[in-house]
LUMBATOR-661965 format. One record per residue: z, y, x of N, C-alpha, C in turn. Coordinates in steps of 0.1 Angstrom, whole numbers, plus 5000, padded with zeros to 4 digits. Layout:
BEGIN
ZYXZYXZYX
...
//
This chain:
BEGIN
456586089112457385969108456785839114
455585849119454985729125455785669136
455985539135456685459145458185459143
458685519133460185529131460685429120
459785369113460185269103460485139110
461785089107462184969113461984849103
462084869090461984769080461584819067
460684749060460284789047460484669038
461084689026461384589016460484629004
459684528999458684558989458984478977
459084548965459284478952460284558944
460484508932461284578922462784538922
463084418926464484368924465184368938
465484478944466084488957467584448956
468084368964467584318977467084178976
467384108965466983958965465583928961
464984018952463683988947462584058954
462684088967461684158974461284088986
460184128992459684079005460184179016
460684129027461184209038460284189050
459784309055458984309068459784389078
460084339089460884409099460184399113
460084519119459584529133460284439142
459584359150460184269160460284129154
460184109141460283979135459083889139
459383769144458283669147457983589135
456783539134456283459123455083379128
454683279120453483199123452583219111
451283239114450183249104449183139108
448983039100448082929103448382869116
449682859119450082789131450082879144
449683009143449583099154450783199154
451483209165452683299165452283449166
452883529158452683679158454083749157
454083869161455283959159454884079152
455684129142455484249135455784359145
454784449148454984549159455184689153
454584719142454584859137454584859122
455284949115455184979101454985129100
453785169096453385309097452985369083
453585479080453185549068451785619071
450785589062449485639064449485789060
449385869070449386019068448186069060
446986009062445886049054446086029039
446685909035446985889021448085969016
449085999025450186089021449686229017
448586279024448086409020447386409007
447086289002446486268988447486238978
448786238982449886218972450186068971
449785978980450085838979450885788991
451885708989452685659000452085519002
451385509013450685379017451285339031
451685219032452285169045451485059051
451185069064450384969071451284889080
451184759079451984669088451084609098
451384619111450584569122451384449128
450584349132451084239140450284219153
450984149162450284129175450683999181
449883949190450183839199449483859212
449383759220448783769233447283819233
446683799221445183829220444983969215
445984039211445884179206446684219194
446384329188447084389177446184409166
446584379153445684399141446484449130
445784519121446384559108446484429099
447684399095447984269087447984299072
448884389068449084419054449084569052
448684609040448784749035449484739022
450584819021451384829009451084959002
450584938990450085058982450485038967
451185138962451485138948452585048944
453384998953454484908950455784978953
456884948946458184998950458584948964
459085048972459585008985460885068988
461684998997462885059003462585059018
462785179024462485189039463785199047
463885129058464885149068464285209080
464785319084464285389096465085349109
464485359120465185339133466185449134
467385419138468485509141468885499155
468785609163469185609177470085729179
471385709181472285819183472485859197
471685809207471885849221470985959224
//
């Protein structure tokens, strides 16, 4: 499943009361531009019975783990490619 998540919505009141994180979305943190590059289900935590999602961002200087979603309600949108 790694690399196939396109968007994750986090929170209880979907769709309006949640935070949305989408691969490809640009944002600024402390005035520095970043792009969300990956949303990955942590396979190690899944083997322990926990669904933990890691969100990675990048810019010209590299790629870093930005957020970890653990123990919160989520709605996942997967990449769909019919070709």
